[in-house]
C-alpha positions in Angstrom: 136.4 70.4 100.7 138.1 72.3 98.2 135.7 75.0 96.3 136.7 74.8 92.7 139.4 76.8 91.5 141.2 77.4 95.1 144.7 77.3 95.2 146.7 76.0 98.3 149.5 78.2 100.1 152.1 76.3 99.4 151.5 76.3 95.3 152.2 79.7 93.5 149.3 80.3 90.5 150.2 81.4 87.2 149.2 84.9 85.9 148.3 83.7 82.8 145.2 85.1 81.3 144.1 81.6 80.1 144.6 79.8 83.8 142.5 82.8 85.3 140.0 82.1 82.7 139.5 78.4 83.2 139.6 79.1 87.1 136.4 81.6 86.8 134.4 79.2 84.7 135.0 76.5 87.4 133.8 78.7 90.3 130.6 79.2 88.0 129.9 75.7 88.3 131.1 72.6 89.9 132.3 69.6 88.2 130.9 66.3 88.5 132.2 62.9 87.6 129.7 63.0 84.4 131.0 66.2 82.9 134.5 64.9 82.7 133.8 61.2 82.0 135.9 60.9 78.9 138.9 62.5 80.5 139.0 60.2 83.8 138.6 57.2 81.4 141.9 58.3 80.2 143.4 57.5 83.8 146.5 59.7 83.4 145.6 61.0 87.3 144.3 58.5 89.9 142.9 58.9 93.7 143.4 55.6 94.6 142.3 56.0 98.3 145.7 55.7 99.5 147.0 58.0 102.5 150.2 59.2 103.9 151.4 58.5 107.1 149.7 61.6 108.1 146.6 61.0 106.5 147.6 63.1 103.7 145.5 62.1 100.1 147.6 60.5 97.4 147.3 61.3 93.9 149.4 59.1 91.7 150.3 60.2 88.1 150.6 56.5 86.2 152.6 56.2 83.1 150.7 57.5 80.5 152.2 57.8 76.9 150.3 61.0 75.7 150.5 62.8 78.8 152.7 65.6 77.2 150.2 66.2 74.6 147.3 66.7 77.1 145.1 69.7 76.8 145.7 71.9 79.7 141.9 72.1 80.2 141.8 68.3 80.4 144.2 68.3 83.0 142.7 71.2 84.9 139.5 69.7 85.0 140.8 66.0 86.3 142.9 67.2 89.0 140.5 69.7 90.1 137.9 67.3 90.5 140.4 64.8 92.1 141.3 67.6 94.6 137.7 68.3 95.8 136.7 64.9 96.5 138.8 64.2 100.1 137.3 65.4 103.3 138.4 69.2 104.6 140.7 68.0 107.1 142.3 65.4 104.8 142.8 68.3 102.1 144.0 71.1 104.6 147.1 68.4 105.3 148.3 68.4 101.7 148.5 65.9 98.9 151.4 63.9 98.2 151.9 63.6 94.5 153.5 60.3 93.0 154.5 60.6 89.4 155.5 57.6 87.8 157.9 57.7 84.7 160.2 54.6 84.9 159.4 53.8 81.5 159.3 57.4 80.0 162.1 60.1 79.6 163.1 62.8 81.4 161.0 65.6 79.3 158.0 63.6 80.6 159.1 64.3 83.9 160.1 68.0 83.5 156.2 68.4 81.6 154.4 66.7 84.5 156.2 68.6 87.5 155.7 72.0 85.2 152.0 71.0 84.8 151.5 70.2 88.5 153.5 73.6 89.6 151.3 75.9 87.1 147.7 74.5 87.7 147.5 72.5 90.8 144.2 73.5 92.7 145.1 72.3 96.1 147.5 72.1 98.9 150.7 70.3 98.1 153.0 68.5 101.0 155.3 66.1 98.8 156.1 65.2 95.1 157.6 61.8 94.7 159.0 61.2 91.1 159.8 57.6 90.1 162.3 58.6 87.7 163.0 56.9 84.5 164.7 53.9 84.7 166.7 53.6 81.7 170.4 54.5 82.4 170.6 57.6 79.9 167.2 59.1 80.9 168.2 58.7 84.5 171.4 60.4 84.3 169.5 63.2 82.1 166.8 63.3 84.6 169.6 63.7 87.7 171.1 66.7 85.7 168.1 68.1 84.7 166.2 68.2 88.2 169.3 69.9 89.5 169.2 72.5 86.8 165.5 73.3 86.4 164.3 72.8 90.1 163.7 76.3 90.5 161.7 76.7 87.4 158.7 74.6 88.9 158.3 77.2 91.4 157.3 74.8 94.2 157.7 75.3 97.8 157.7 71.3 98.6 160.3 69.0 98.3 160.6 67.0 94.8 161.8 63.8 95.8 163.5 61.7 92.9 163.2 58.0 93.6 165.1 55.1 91.7 162.5 52.2 92.4 159.6 51.3 94.1 161.4 50.2 97.0 162.4 53.8 97.6 159.0 54.5 97.4 157.8 52.0 100.1 160.1 54.1 102.1 157.8 57.2 101.9 154.9 55.4 101.8 153.4 52.1 103.4 152.7 49.6 100.9 148.8 49.1 102.4 148.5 52.5 100.9 149.8 51.8 97.1 148.1 49.7 94.5 149.6 46.8 92.9 151.4 48.7 90.3 153.4 50.4 92.8 154.3 47.5 94.7 151.4 47.8 97.0 148.5 45.7 98.0 145.7 48.3 97.9 143.0 47.1 95.7 141.6 49.8 93.3 139.4 49.5 89.7 139.5 52.5 88.1 136.1 51.9 86.1 134.5 50.7 89.4 135.7 53.8 90.8 134.0 56.0 88.4 130.9 54.0 88.2 130.7 54.8 92.2 131.4 58.3 92.1 128.9 59.0 89.2 126.2 57.0 91.2 126.9 59.0 94.2 126.6 62.4 92.4 123.5 61.4 90.6 122.0 60.5 93.9 123.1 63.9 95.5 121.8 65.6 92.4 118.5 63.7 92.7 118.4 64.6 96.7 118.9 68.2 95.9 116.3 68.2 93.0 113.6 67.0 95.4 114.5 69.2 98.1 114.0 72.1 95.7 110.7 70.8 94.6 109.8 70.5 97.9 110.6 73.8 98.6 108.8 75.4 95.9 105.8 73.5 96.5 106.0 74.3 100.0 106.2 77.9 99.1 103.4 77.8 96.5 101.3 76.1 99.5 101.9 78.9 101.7 101.3 81.6 99.2 98.0 80.0 98.1 95.0 82.0 98.6 91.9 80.2 99.9 89.1 79.9 97.4 85.5 81.5 98.1 83.4 78.9 96.8 82.8 75.3 97.0 84.0 74.0 93.6 87.3 75.9 93.5 88.0 74.9 97.0 87.5 71.1 95.8 89.7 71.8 92.8 92.4 73.3 94.9 92.1 70.0 97.2 92.1 67.7 94.7 95.1 69.6 93.0 97.3 69.7 96.1 96.4 66.1 96.9 97.6 65.0 93.3 100.7 67.2 93.7 101.6 65.8 96.9 101.2 62.2 95.8 103.6 62.6 93.0 106.3 64.0 95.2 105.8 61.5 97.8 106.6 58.9 95.0 109.5 60.9 93.7 110.8 60.8 97.5 110.3 57.2 97.6 112.2 56.4 94.6 114.9 58.9 95.6 114.9 56.8 99.0 115.0 53.6 97.2 117.9 54.7 95.2 119.8 55.8 98.0 119.4 52.8 99.9 120.6 50.6 97.0 123.6 52.7 96.4 124.4 52.3 100.5 123.9 48.6 100.0 126.5 48.5 97.2 129.0 50.3 99.0 128.9 48.2 102.1 129.0 45.2 99.8 131.9 46.4 98.4 133.4 47.2 101.7 132.7 43.7 103.1 134.9 42.1 100.3 138.0 43.4 101.6 139.6 40.7 103.4 140.8 42.7 106.2 137.2 44.1 106.5 138.6 47.7 106.7 137.4 50.4 104.3 140.0 53.0 103.4 139.4 56.5 103.7 137.7 57.4 100.7 135.7 54.2 100.8 134.4 55.3 104.2 133.7 58.9 103.1 131.5 57.7 100.3 129.8 55.6 102.8 129.3 58.7 105.4 128.2 60.9 102.3 125.3 58.7 101.4 124.0 58.2 104.9 124.0 61.8 105.3 122.1 62.3 102.0 119.7 59.7 103.2 119.2 61.4 106.4 119.0 65.0 105.0 116.2 63.4 102.6 114.4 61.7 105.2 114.5 65.1 107.5 113.4 67.0 104.4 110.3 64.8 103.9 109.6 65.0 107.7 109.8 68.8 107.8 107.5 68.9 104.7 104.8 66.3 105.9 104.2 68.4 108.9 103.6 71.4 107.0 101.7 69.5 104.6 99.4 68.0 107.5 98.7 71.6 109.0 98.1 72.7 104.9 95.7 70.0 104.1 93.7 70.5 107.6 93.3 74.0 106.7 92.2 73.2 103.4 89.6 70.8 104.7 88.6 73.3 107.1 88.2 75.7 104.1 86.1 73.1 101.9 84.0 72.7 105.2 83.6 76.7 105.8 82.3 76.9 101.9 79.9 74.3 102.4 78.5 75.8 105.7 78.5 79.1 103.7 76.5 77.6 101.1 74.0 76.0 103.0 73.7 79.1 105.3 72.5 81.3 102.5 70.2 78.5 101.3 69.0 78.0 104.6 68.7 82.2 105.1 66.9 82.2 101.7 64.4 79.8 103.0 63.4 81.3 106.2 63.4 85.0 104.8 60.7 83.5 102.8 59.1 81.8 105.5 59.3 84.7 107.7 57.7 86.6 104.8 54.7 84.0 104.3 54.0 84.5 108.1 54.0 88.1 108.0 51.4 87.9 105.0 49.1 85.8 107.5 47.5 88.9 109.0 44.0 88.0 108.5 42.3 86.6 111.9 38.9 85.4 109.9 35.4 86.7 109.5 34.0 83.2 110.4 35.1 79.6 112.1 35.7 78.0 109.0 38.0 80.9 107.7 39.9 80.9 111.6 40.4 77.4 111.1 42.0 77.3 107.5 44.1 80.1 109.1 45.0 77.7 112.1 45.7 74.9 109.7 48.0 77.0 107.5 49.8 78.2 110.4 50.6 74.8 111.5 52.0 73.8 108.1 54.2 76.6 107.9 55.5 75.4 111.4 56.2 71.9 109.6 58.5 73.3 106.6 62.0 71.9 106.4 63.5 75.2 106.6 63.0 75.4 110.5 64.9 72.1 110.9 67.5 72.8 108.6 68.1 75.8 110.2 68.6 74.3 113.7 70.8 71.4 112.3 73.0 73.9 110.6 73.5 75.9 113.7 74.3 72.9 115.4 76.8 72.0 112.4 78.2 75.6 113.1 79.1 74.9 116.8 80.6 71.4 115.8 83.0 73.2 113.6 83.5 75.9 116.3 84.5 73.1 118.8 86.6 71.2 116.1 89.0 74.5 116.5 88.2 75.7 112.9 90.3 78.6 111.8 87.4 80.7 110.6 85.5 80.7 114.1 84.8 84.4 114.0 83.0 84.1 110.4 81.1 80.9 111.5 79.5 82.3 114.9 77.6 85.1 113.7 75.9 82.6 111.3 74.9 80.5 113.8 73.5 83.4 116.1 71.7 84.9 113.3 70.0 81.4 112.2 68.9 80.8 116.1 68.0 84.7 115.7 65.5 84.1 112.8 64.3 80.8 114.2 63.4 82.5 117.6 61.6 85.3 116.0 59.5 82.8 113.8 58.8 80.7 116.9 57.7 83.8 119.0 55.7 85.5 116.3 53.7 81.8 115.5 52.9 81.9 119.2 51.3 85.3 118.8 49.4 84.2 115.9 48.3 81.1 117.2 46.9 82.9 120.5 45.0 85.7 118.4 43.5 83.0 116.2 42.6 80.8 119.3 40.7 84.3 120.5 39.3 84.6 116.8 38.1 81.2 116.7 36.3 81.4 120.3 34.8 85.0 119.4 33.2 83.3 115.8 31.8 80.3 117.8 30.2 82.8 120.4 28.7 84.8 117.8 27.1 81.7 116.0 26.0 80.6 119.2 24.1 84.3 119.9 22.1 84.3 117.0 23.8 87.3 115.6 24.1 85.6 112.2 21.0 84.6 112.2 19.7 88.4 112.6 21.9 89.2 109.9 20.9 86.6 107.5 17.5 87.5 107.6 17.1 90.0 104.6 14.5 92.5 105.8 13.1 93.2 101.9 12.1 89.6 101.9 10.1 90.0 105.3 7.9 93.0 103.8 5.9 90.0 102.3 3.7 87.9 104.5 5.2 84.7 103.6 8.9 86.4 104.2 7.7 87.9 107.5 5.9 84.5 108.8 9.2 82.5 108.0 11.5 84.7 109.6 9.2 84.9 112.9 9.4 81.1 113.1 13.0 81.1 113.0 13.0 83.8 115.9 10.6 82.0 118.0 12.6 78.4 117.5 15.9 80.3 118.4 13.9 82.0 121.4 12.7 78.5 122.8 16.3 77.3 123.1 18.0 80.3 124.3 17.8 79.4 127.6 19.8 76.5 127.2 23.0 78.3 125.8 23.2 80.6 129.0 24.8 83.6 126.6 26.7 86.8 127.7 25.8 89.7 126.4 27.5 90.8 123.1 28.8 93.9 125.1 30.7 91.7 127.4 31.9 89.9 124.0 33.1 93.2 122.7 34.7 94.4 125.6 36.8 91.0 126.2 38.1 90.6 122.5 38.2 94.2 121.2 41.8 94.0 120.5 41.4 91.1 118.0 38.2 92.2 116.4 38.5 93.4 112.9 36.4 96.1 111.9 33.7 94.2 109.9 33.1 91.9 113.2 32.8 95.0 115.2 30.2 96.6 112.8 28.2 93.5 112.8 28.1 93.9 116.8 25.3 96.2 118.0 25.4 98.1 121.0 21.9 96.8 122.3 22.0 93.9 124.3 20.7 90.5 122.5 17.2 90.1 124.1 16.1 93.5 123.3 17.6 92.8 119.3 15.6 89.7 119.3 12.3 91.4 120.9 12.4 94.3 118.5 12.7 92.0 115.4 10.1 89.6 117.0 7.5 92.7 117.5 8.5 93.7 113.9 7.9 90.6 112.3 4.7 89.7 114.1 3.2 92.9 112.6 4.3 92.3 108.8 2.8 88.9 109.5 -0.7 90.6 110.1 -1.6 90.7 106.3 -4.1 93.1 105.2 -6.2 92.5 102.2 -4.8 95.5 100.2 -1.9 95.2 98.4 1.4 96.3 100.0 4.3 98.0 98.3 7.3 96.5 99.5 9.9 99.1 100.5 13.1 98.3 102.0 14.1 100.0 105.1 17.6 100.9 105.5 19.1 97.7 107.2 20.6 97.6 111.0 23.6 95.8 109.5 24.6 93.4 106.7 27.1 91.1 106.3 28.1 92.1 103.0 28.9 95.8 104.2 32.0 96.9 102.1 32.6 100.2 103.8 35.4 98.6 106.4 37.2 97.0 103.2 37.8 100.5 101.6 40.8 101.5 103.6 42.2 98.0 103.3 42.2 98.6 99.6 43.5 102.1 99.5 46.5 100.8 102.2 47.2 98.1 99.7 47.6 100.5 96.8 49.6 102.7 98.7 52.1 100.1 100.0 52.4 98.5 96.4 53.2 102.3 95.3 55.8 102.4 97.8 57.1 99.2 96.7 57.5 100.2 93.0 59.1 103.7 94.4 61.4 101.4 96.1 62.9 99.6 93.1 63.5 102.9 91.6 66.0 104.0 94.6 69.5 104.0 93.3 72.1 100.9 94.4 74.3 103.6 95.7 71.7 104.8 98.0 71.1 101.2 99.9 74.9 101.0 100.2 75.2 104.6 101.7 72.1 103.3 103.7 74.0 100.4 105.0 77.0 102.3 105.5 75.4 104.3 107.9 73.2 101.8 109.5 76.4 99.7 110.6 78.2 102.7 111.7 75.3 103.5 114.0 75.7 99.9 115.4 79.5 100.2 115.5 79.6 103.3 117.4 76.8 101.7 119.8 79.0 98.7 120.6 81.9 101.0 121.1 80.0 102.7 123.7 78.7 99.7 125.3 82.2 98.5 125.5 83.5 101.6 127.3 80.5 101.9 129.6 80.0 98.1 130.4 83.7 97.0 130.6 86.1 100.0 131.0 84.1 102.4 132.8 83.3 99.4 135.6 87.0 98.8 136.2 87.2 102.1 137.8 84.4 101.4 140.2 85.2 100.8 143.6 82.2 98.4 144.0 84.0 96.2 141.2 87.5 96.1 142.5 87.1 93.0 144.6 86.3 91.2 141.2 89.1 92.7 139.3 91.7 89.9 138.8 95.2 91.0 139.4 96.7 90.5 136.3 94.7 93.5 135.2 95.4 96.2 137.6 96.7 99.4 136.1 96.5 97.6 132.6 93.2 99.2 131.2 95.2 100.9 128.7 96.8 97.5 127.8 93.2 95.8 127.4 91.5 98.6 125.5 94.3 100.4 123.9 93.2 103.6 122.4 89.5 102.6 122.1 88.1 105.4 123.8 89.8 107.7 121.3 88.5 105.8 118.1 84.8 106.1 119.9 84.8 109.6 120.4 86.1 110.2 116.8 83.6 108.1 115.2 80.6 109.4 117.8 81.0 112.9 117.4 82.4 113.1 113.9 82.8 110.5 111.4 79.1 109.3 112.1 77.2 112.6 111.8 79.3 113.1 108.4 78.2 109.9 107.2 74.6 110.7 107.7 75.1 114.1 106.0 75.9 112.0 103.1 72.7 109.9 103.3 70.9 111.7 100.6 73.6 112.4 98.6 76.2 109.5 98.4 78.3 110.9 95.7 79.8 113.1 98.6 81.1 109.9 100.8 84.2 109.8 99.0 85.1 113.6 100.2 84.2 112.6 103.8 86.8 109.7 103.9 89.4 111.6 102.1 88.6 114.8 104.6 89.2 112.3 107.7 92.0 110.6 106.4 94.5 111.2 109.2 92.0 111.0 111.6 91.5 107.1 110.6 95.0 106.8 111.2 94.0 106.3 114.9 93.5 102.5 114.1 97.1 102.1 113.3 97.8 102.4 117.2 95.2 100.0 118.2 96.3 97.5 115.9 100.0 97.5 117.4 98.7 97.2 120.8 96.2 94.4 120.0 98.8 91.4 120.5 99.1 92.6 124.1 95.7 93.1 124.4 95.1 89.4 123.4 97.8 88.2 125.7 96.2 90.1 128.9 92.8 88.6 127.8 94.2 85.2 127.7 95.4 85.6 131.3 92.1 87.1 132.6 89.3 86.7 130.5 87.6 83.9 132.4 87.5 86.0 135.6 84.2 86.7 137.2 84.3 90.5 136.6 84.1 90.1 132.8 81.6 87.6 133.2 79.4 89.9 135.5 79.9 92.7 132.9 78.6 90.5 130.3 75.6 89.3 131.9 74.9 93.0 132.7 75.2 93.9 129.2 73.3 91.0 127.8 75.9 90.3 125.6 75.8 87.2 123.8 79.6 87.3 123.0 82.6 87.8 125.6 84.8 91.2 125.7 87.4 89.6 123.3 84.7 89.4 120.1 84.1 93.0 120.4 87.5 94.2 120.8 88.1 92.9 117.4 85.4 95.0 116.1 87.7 97.7 115.5 90.1 95.8 113.1 86.9 94.3 111.6 85.9 98.2 110.9 88.8 99.4 109.2 89.0 96.9 106.7 85.1 97.0 106.2 85.4 100.6 104.8 87.4 99.8 101.6 84.7 96.8 100.6 81.6 99.2 100.9 83.7 101.9 99.1 84.3 99.4 96.2 80.7 98.7 96.2 79.8 102.4 95.9 82.5 102.8 93.0 80.7 99.8 91.0 77.1 102.2 91.3 78.8 105.2 90.4 81.1 105.0 87.4 81.3 108.0 85.4 79.3 110.0 87.5 79.6 112.9 89.9 82.0 112.1 93.0 83.7 109.0 91.1 87.1 110.7 91.0 86.7 111.2 94.9 85.6 107.8 95.5 88.5 106.0 93.8 90.6 108.4 95.9 89.0 107.4 98.9 89.6 103.9 98.0 93.0 104.2 97.3 93.4 106.0 100.7 91.4 103.3 102.6 93.6 100.4 101.3 96.8 102.7 101.9 95.8 102.8 105.2 94.8 99.1 105.7 98.4 98.3 104.7 99.8 100.8 106.9 98.0 99.3 109.7 99.3 95.8 108.5 102.9 96.6 108.0 102.8 98.3 111.5 101.7 94.9 112.9 104.6 93.3 111.3 107.0 96.1 112.2 106.2 95.7 116.0 107.2 92.2 115.7 111.0 92.7 114.9 113.2 91.7 117.5 116.8 91.9 118.5 117.2 95.4 116.7 119.3 97.6 118.8 118.3 101.0 117.3 115.0 103.0 117.5 112.7 101.6 114.4 111.1 104.9 114.4 114.4 106.7 113.2 114.5 104.8 110.3 111.9 107.2 108.2 108.8 105.8 107.2 108.1 102.0 106.7 107.6 101.7 103.0 107.4 97.9 102.6 107.7 94.7 104.2 107.7 90.7 102.5 109.2 87.9 102.5 112.1 86.6 100.2 114.8 84.0 99.1 118.1 85.8 99.6 121.4 84.8 98.5 124.4 87.0 99.7 127.9 87.6 98.2 130.7 89.2 100.1 134.3 90.4 98.7 136.1 90.1 102.0 134.4 87.1 103.5 136.1 83.7 103.7 136.1 81.9 100.3 133.9 79.0 101.6 131.3 81.3 103.5 131.0 83.1 100.3 130.3 80.0 98.0 128.0 78.5 100.4 125.9 81.4 100.9 125.4 81.9 97.2 124.5 78.2 96.7 121.4 78.0 99.1 119.1 80.8 99.4 118.0 82.1 103.4 114.7 82.8 104.0 114.6 86.5 105.0 111.6 89.0 105.8 112.6 92.3 104.4 111.7 95.9 105.9 112.5 98.7 103.7 112.7 102.2 105.4 113.2 105.4 103.8 116.8 105.3 105.7 117.7 101.5 106.2 116.8 98.2 104.8 116.3 95.5 107.6 117.1 91.6 107.0 115.1 89.4 109.4 114.0 85.7 110.1 110.7 84.9 110.4 109.7 83.0 113.3 106.2 81.2 114.3 105.8 80.4 117.9 102.8 79.1 119.8 102.2 79.6 123.5 100.0 77.8 126.0 98.1 76.3 123.0 97.2 79.6 121.4 98.9 80.8 118.2 100.9 83.8 118.2 102.1 86.6 115.2 105.0 85.8 113.7 108.0 87.1 115.1 110.9 88.5 113.3 114.3 88.2 114.5 117.0 90.9 113.2 119.7 89.6 111.3 121.3 92.4 109.2 120.8 96.2 107.8 121.7 98.0 105.1 122.0 102.0 105.0 120.4 103.1 102.0 122.7 106.0 101.8 125.4 103.3 100.6 122.8 101.0 98.6 122.8 100.2 95.0 120.5 98.1 92.9 120.6 95.8 89.7 116.9 95.6 88.5 117.4 92.6 86.3 119.5 89.5 87.2 120.2 87.0 84.4 118.3 83.8 84.7 115.4 84.6 86.6 112.9 87.6 85.8 111.7 87.3 89.5 115.2 88.4 90.7 117.1 91.6 91.4 120.5 92.5 93.3 121.0 95.0 96.2 124.8 95.7 96.6 126.2 97.8 99.2 129.7 99.9 99.2 130.5 99.3 95.7 129.5 95.6 95.6 131.5 94.7 98.7 128.6 93.0 99.6 126.1 91.8 97.1 122.4 90.5 97.6 120.5 88.3 95.3 117.0 88.9 96.2 114.2 86.5 94.6 110.6 87.5 94.7 107.7 85.5 94.7 106.3 87.0 91.6 107.0 89.6 89.0 104.3 92.1 90.4 105.9 91.7 94.0 109.6 92.3 92.4 108.4 95.6 90.5 106.7 97.0 93.5 110.0 96.5 95.6 112.4 97.7 92.8 110.0 101.0 92.3 109.9 101.5 95.7 113.7 101.5 96.1 114.2 103.6 93.0 112.2 106.3 94.6 114.5 106.0 97.8 117.4 106.4 95.7 115.8 109.1 93.6 114.9 110.9 96.6 118.3 110.7 97.9 119.7 112.3 94.7 117.5 115.1 94.9 118.8 115.7 98.3 122.3 115.4 97.1 121.8 117.9 94.8 120.6 120.3 97.2 123.3 120.0 100.3 126.1 117.9 99.1 129.2 119.2 97.3 129.5 118.7 93.4 132.2 115.6 94.0 130.0 113.8 96.1 126.7 114.5 93.8 128.7 113.1 91.0 129.1 110.2 92.8 125.8 109.5 94.0 124.7 110.2 90.2 126.9 107.7 89.1 125.4 105.1 91.6 122.2 105.8 90.4 122.7 105.6 86.7 123.7 102.1 87.9 120.4 101.8 88.9 118.8 102.8 86.0 121.0 100.8 83.3 118.7 97.8 83.1 121.0 96.2 80.7 123.7 96.0 83.4 123.0 92.5 84.7 125.3 90.3 87.3 125.2 86.8 87.1 122.2 85.2 88.9 123.5 81.7 89.3 125.4 81.5 92.7 128.2 79.1 92.6 127.0 75.8 94.3 129.6 74.0 96.5 131.3 70.9 95.4 129.9 67.7 95.4 131.5 66.7 98.4 130.5 70.0 100.2 127.0 68.3 99.5 127.9 64.9 101.0 129.3 66.8 104.4 126.2 68.5 105.3 126.5 72.0 103.9 123.8 74.1 102.6 123.7 72.7 99.1 120.9 70.4 100.0 118.1 71.9 102.5 117.9 70.2 105.4 114.5 71.3 105.7 112.1 72.9 103.3 112.5 76.5 104.6 108.7 77.3 104.9 108.0 74.4 107.0 110.0 75.4 110.0 113.1 76.8 111.6 115.6 77.0 108.6 119.1 78.2 108.6 
């Protein structure tokens, strides 16, 4: 294949500015048949499919009356297009030119030779000229060719032929059309139609692959929504887009299959059933395009399958979280209602009502929903859901609340059962009978006699009840007795009580004739006694005041309390890990349980966890507790410990090694025994994730604190603290990517600080490289992950791997590096606002980089500018004036936003697409191994 405008070594180029300009224009965009359809229809140059004896392609210039009047641009376009069609192998042999001027004049022969010598874009092997047949013109041609041969500046033979018979001595008749005495079938109109169809199909394949690539990129960069509705909308939108692309793929495949059938049908019409080389190449081209289309579709479908599964799991998760919140609210309300049932009743009827209320609570749907929802969470975990770490704690929380409710209900049942028994015994003992007799009514003879009759009837049946003393009742159930009931139970024994009351009533019933002034003595006890209730009322008022006061507490105080409480819990968990696992590894009595893979690798499994624990336990927790009453000081607390919190970077860098070691020995008896002793519901690997979760939690709490502290004291410090924590999280994240770089022979830590990292589309252009490599590299972008250090820019290829069924973090295979001391940058590239250029050694190497968004591009350009500006300042202080001037000149190029370079890489010719080069992606880059 010939890239547009390339010259063969046997054909010298002219130096005219016009030709140079035309060649540059051809480099910018490859020619297609539809671009020069009118020039091709004139039929002044043909590529009939014939070949020389050594396989050299034949281009024929048939007789054409207006050849001398053809514009140079039309001639150049047609011959450039024709030379780009044969394969690279055939074109490298060199083209054979046949110029048929039998009916023309010597002047036409001379014009044809001059044009071919001046602008033929391919290798030449031989030029055959059928000279004019008229006697005078033939004589002139003989003389002219001898006189002007050197003027044509051709380094190949120019052979003048008298007839087609002479031509057959050089070219086999089977390779010539009937116009030249051969038997090669050729229809120019059909040839144009076929070339147009093939090129249109190639463009369709390219366009379809680009759409799949863009959609794949969009899918990979999609952030999962946080609610059910948005997740449903996103899933529906992606399904719709996927179905639309599938339909386009189907149509493209149908178009290619139809084209392939037409080519085969045309080949079968040949009586010898043998295609010429061009027809065979057309067949191979379409077959390769169909294969590429099929391969791209398969790769995309694999990626779509994973993405669709994740979206469906995301929808499941959002439903689970929404249902969890609803169930949690119901359970909290149920627990509050249960807690309100603190009364144990003051009579049998009241106790029975309380028992009924308690049973009604147990029958609420909330409890059943909690159990079902926890089971649903277990099913999601067992189905390898990606958010296991989010689902499992919620299942644990639901079961914890359910167990708490059940245990509390059991306690209340026990208490109410005892209360019920007490009140039944009190009814039988007659205490209520004594309490119900109003002493003031007994002062009259009639009242006393009625009360006396009640007492005597009870005493007659008392022996049947076989009642124990009220003292025993008091001692047995003292724990559950309320103050009212205790007051009603006197210290004397029951018989003595009834005896005293019986004697008193007998006296009163012995009525005298003189009037008696009824005086109500102080009652021994009264069921309406109010003194025990007074404290309860006071207590209620006090709690109400506390509630009101609680509502007045600032939201920031609540957030601060949450920060401190979670910090305490975090420290306790770290302590339990160290004492319950790490320390046990060093004990001799546990050595027989320690797996062999864990020997001498405690630091690998736990990393610098002890260092993290010491910092939080001795320093950070205490400083946070000192801010409990002054939440506005918490920002200063974080700023003060900025350097100390960098300890998490080392821990996170070690995490992949720790997880790998855990997968080898996590099922050992040693860890199971330790977990059992600690009474942990989760295994060690869940607790080893706590530091990673904690360092990301701080910035969330600071954001909430900042919402409550706008325009108040400490706001500036809070904002700075939030920015600091976000920087720390970014630094930790970047370091996790950095340790995954493989194949770099140098020391990464000597490259300076890692400033940025991210994935981009990259095109390359090297002035010193082979022209084909240059064109192909500019046509198809490479997927590269860039790491920007203060001293170097690394280009890596991201690789996703799995091992033993576990997904690993991506690795980055080192490909290329640029020293920042020799780098320049062009901020704006024509045609795409998301592109920028990084060039090296005065544009000896140019890298066109396409970001995923304008924000990403601006961040990278800004960071590179800072690096170059820093180098400039260093030059001003350390380098000689001449070197400083050069660096200033280079940096000025960086600042010149108006300086742009073409952002449209020269794509390969159509036939380069057909031969399987990078013009059509063989697979969507985001879907698997790429380049």
